[in-house]
Structures are given as C-alpha cells and as structure tokens.
C-alpha positions in Angstrom: 34.5 8.3 -8.2 36.5 11.4 -7.2 35.9 13.7 -4.2 37.4 17.1 -3.5 37.1 19.0 -0.2 37.7 22.6 -1.0 38.9 24.7 1.9 40.2 28.3 1.9 43.6 28.2 0.1 43.7 24.4 0.3 42.3 21.5 -1.8 42.2 18.0 -0.4 41.5 15.2 -2.8 40.2 11.7 -2.0 39.0 9.5 -4.0 8.8 10.1 2.8 7.4 7.9 4.0 7.5 7.6 7.8 10.2 10.2 8.1 10.4 11.6 11.6 12.6 14.6 10.8 12.1 17.2 8.1 14.4 17.5 5.1 16.5 20.0 6.9 17.1 19.6 10.7 19.3 21.2 13.3 19.5 21.0 17.1 20.7 24.6 17.1 20.1 27.7 14.9 23.0 29.7 16.3 25.9 28.2 14.4 27.9 30.2 11.9 29.6 27.5 9.9 28.6 26.5 6.4 29.1 23.3 4.2 28.3 23.0 0.5 27.9 19.8 -1.6 28.0 19.7 -5.4 27.2 16.4 -7.1 27.5 15.4 -10.7 26.9 12.1 -12.5 25.8 10.3 -9.3 24.2 6.9 -9.4 21.6 5.3 -7.2 20.9 8.3 -5.0 17.2 8.3 -6.0 16.8 4.6 -5.2 16.7 4.9 -1.5 13.5 3.6 0.2 11.4 5.1 2.9 13.1 6.2 6.1 16.5 6.8 4.5 18.0 10.0 3.0 21.1 11.0 1.2 22.2 14.1 3.1 25.0 16.5 4.1 25.2 16.1 7.8 27.3 17.4 10.7 28.3 15.1 13.6 29.9 15.6 17.0 32.8 13.4 17.9 31.7 10.0 19.0 28.1 10.4 18.0 26.2 8.4 15.3 23.4 11.0 15.3 23.5 14.1 13.0 23.4 17.3 14.9 22.4 19.1 11.7 21.5 17.8 8.3 20.0 18.6 4.9 18.7 16.1 2.4 20.2 15.9 -1.1 17.9 15.1 -3.9 19.8 14.7 -7.2 17.9 15.4 -10.4 17.5 13.0 -13.3 21.1 13.6 -14.4 22.4 12.7 -11.0 23.3 16.3 -10.1 22.6 18.4 -7.0 23.8 21.4 -5.2 23.1 21.8 -1.5 24.2 24.3 1.1 24.0 23.5 4.8 24.1 26.7 6.9 24.0 27.5 10.6 26.3 24.6 11.6 26.9 24.6 15.3 30.4 24.9 16.6 30.1 21.5 18.3 30.1 19.8 14.9 33.6 18.3 14.2 32.9 16.5 11.0 30.7 17.1 8.0 29.7 14.1 5.8 28.1 13.2 2.6 26.2 10.2 3.9 23.0 8.4 4.3 21.0 8.9 7.5 17.9 7.0 8.7 14.7 8.4 10.1 16.4 8.9 13.5 19.2 10.8 11.8 21.7 8.0 12.6 24.6 7.6 10.3 24.0 4.5 8.1 26.7 4.9 5.4 29.4 7.5 4.8 30.6 8.3 1.3 32.9 11.2 2.2 33.9 13.1 5.3 35.9 16.2 6.3 36.9 17.9 9.5 35.0 21.1 10.1 38.3 23.0 10.6 37.2 26.0 8.6 34.2 28.3 8.7 33.2 27.1 5.2 33.9 23.8 3.4 32.7 22.5 0.0 32.5 19.0 -1.2 32.5 18.3 -5.0 31.6 14.7 -6.1 32.3 14.1 -9.7 30.5 10.8 -10.2 29.7 8.3 -7.5 27.5 5.3 -6.5 25.2 6.4 -3.7 22.9 3.4 -4.0 21.6 1.2 -1.1 23.6 -1.7 -2.6 26.8 0.3 -2.5 26.1 1.3 1.1 25.6 -2.4 2.1 28.7 -3.4 0.1 31.0 -0.8 1.7 29.6 -0.8 5.3 28.8 -4.5 5.7 30.3 -6.9 3.2 33.7 -5.1 2.8 34.1 -4.6 6.5 32.9 -7.9 8.0 32.3 -10.6 5.3 35.0 -10.7 2.6 37.6 -12.3 4.8 35.7 -15.6 4.4 33.6 -14.7 1.3 36.3 -12.9 -0.6 36.2 -14.8 -3.9 39.7 -16.3 -3.6 40.3 -20.0 -4.6 37.9 -20.9 -1.8 34.9 -18.8 -0.8 33.0 -20.1 2.2 29.6 -21.7 1.2 30.4 -20.9 -2.4 29.4 -17.3 -1.8 31.5 -14.4 -3.2 30.6 -11.1 -1.5 33.2 -8.9 -3.2 32.0 -5.9 -5.2 30.5 -6.8 -8.5 29.6 -10.4 -7.4 27.8 -10.1 -4.1 24.2 -9.3 -5.1 24.1 -11.6 -8.1 25.0 -14.4 -5.7 22.5 -13.4 -3.1 19.2 -12.4 -4.7 17.0 -15.4 -5.5 19.9 -17.9 -5.1 19.5 -21.0 -2.9 21.8 -21.4 0.1 24.3 -24.3 -0.1 24.1 -24.8 3.7 20.3 -24.7 3.6 19.0 -25.4 0.1 15.4 -25.0 1.1 16.0 -21.2 1.7 17.1 -18.4 -0.6 20.0 -16.3 0.5 17.9 -13.3 -0.2 14.2 -13.8 -1.0 12.9 -10.4 -2.3 10.4 -8.7 0.0 10.8 -11.2 2.8 13.7 -10.7 5.2 12.5 -13.3 7.7 12.6 -15.9 4.9 16.0 -14.7 3.7 19.0 -16.6 5.1 21.3 -13.6 4.9 19.2 -11.6 7.3 18.3 -14.6 9.5 22.0 -15.5 10.1 23.0 -11.9 10.9 20.0 -11.1 13.1 19.6 -14.5 14.8 21.1 -17.9 15.6 20.4 -19.8 12.4 24.1 -20.3 11.7 25.0 -21.2 15.3 25.4 -24.9 14.4 27.6 -24.1 11.4 31.3 -23.6 11.8 30.7 -19.9 12.6 27.9 -17.9 14.3 27.3 -15.0 11.9 25.2 -13.1 14.4 28.3 -11.8 16.1 29.4 -9.9 13.0 26.9 -7.0 12.9 25.9 -5.6 16.3 24.9 -2.1 15.1 21.1 -2.1 14.8 21.2 0.5 11.9 23.2 -2.0 9.8 20.8 -4.8 10.4 17.8 -2.5 9.7 19.5 -1.4 6.5 19.7 -5.0 5.2 16.2 -5.8 6.4 14.7 -2.8 4.7 16.7 -3.3 1.5 15.3 -6.9 1.3 11.8 -5.6 1.8 12.3 -3.0 -1.0 13.4 -5.6 -3.5 
C-alpha cells in the first residue's frame, strides 16, 4: 500500500443503519480549506457494518471526534474520489480513517497536517477492512508482545498479521476449552471480547481487561463479532 500526500510544490510519501450523522458533516460552514482523497485498488472498504464509515475527516488537536467529515464509498473496483470542502481553520489534521456513528476516530489509515489551504491524498491500493483496522489498532499495538508468533506464543495464539483471525474465529480456547476465542455473531460468548471487556482472565497470569480502555476499540471488536 502506498500513500502520497500532495501539497503545493511538495510531495510527501508514506507508505446506514443507525447512523446519527449524515454522509457529510461539519460543525462549521465557514472554513476555506479543502482536502481531496483519491483511492484505487482498495480492499475491504465496502465490508464495514452499520454504524461505521470510511471517511476523509478533519480533527482538532487532542480530539477523537471529527469536526468535519465526508464518507468515502469505493466502487466495485475499489476506486473513489472525494473532496472535502469548507474545512474550518481549527482543523489541524486530515485523515483517511474510519469513524463511528458518533464521528469518533476508530482507525486511521493515513494522516496529514492541514498546513496548506489544499491537500490531496492518493492511495494506490490498501486494505481498509474491519479486520485490518482491528489488526493495526488493537492486535499490533497491545497484543503481539505476548502473542507475537515467536518460539512461544501465549496460550498458543498468534495474533500477528496473516495469522490472527484464522486462530480466533471458531477456534476453542486453550485456557477455556469450553469457549471459542471468537464465536461468530455472539460477542458475549466469545472469549476474546469477554477477556478484554471484563474480568474473565483475572485469574490467569495476566488480566487482559487493562489492555483496551478506549470504548470505541471495544465496540469495534464487539460489532465485528456480531457481523461475522
């Protein structure tokens, strides 16, 4: 996956149902900044479930809530072109991201400082699926230190990219063989969700409920299990 933020005279390279807000939302209509997103060959963007949207969104510093956003809906070829206009001056970063129904940032795929009146993001291929969001925002940041697929992976569970979901969905837990790690459609009966949201692992060597304190991350895992 390759991203390019295109600024004037400068190119930076780096690698529904129940919706509360409309497809395009802004707290202010007086802004004069513009951001454009062009996507080709994307994967998984059309697989998001109710309450979540792939979007180009602007954020103030220190806030998880988008001040302005516009949904991105790639076509069958995984292509889309979206322009977000009227961006308020308070916006400091513009992101290609997933937001929930409260416009909270759930996962960020690319970000740029709004240091110019107009910025453009070109994504030539990319995985914008719910699974990739969970992998990058949860497993890669909190889990792979113990479940990293080295010579020893805690509880025999490898949560690195390319292995994690195959070892979760429909697979019985070693620590609690009567439960599936992920039981499709039933988060309350899925050990993954239970140990992150509650005290099911408190008697193990490690209490996993301390790992994810952001409600939007827990909601993402819960809703992903429901959607399976």
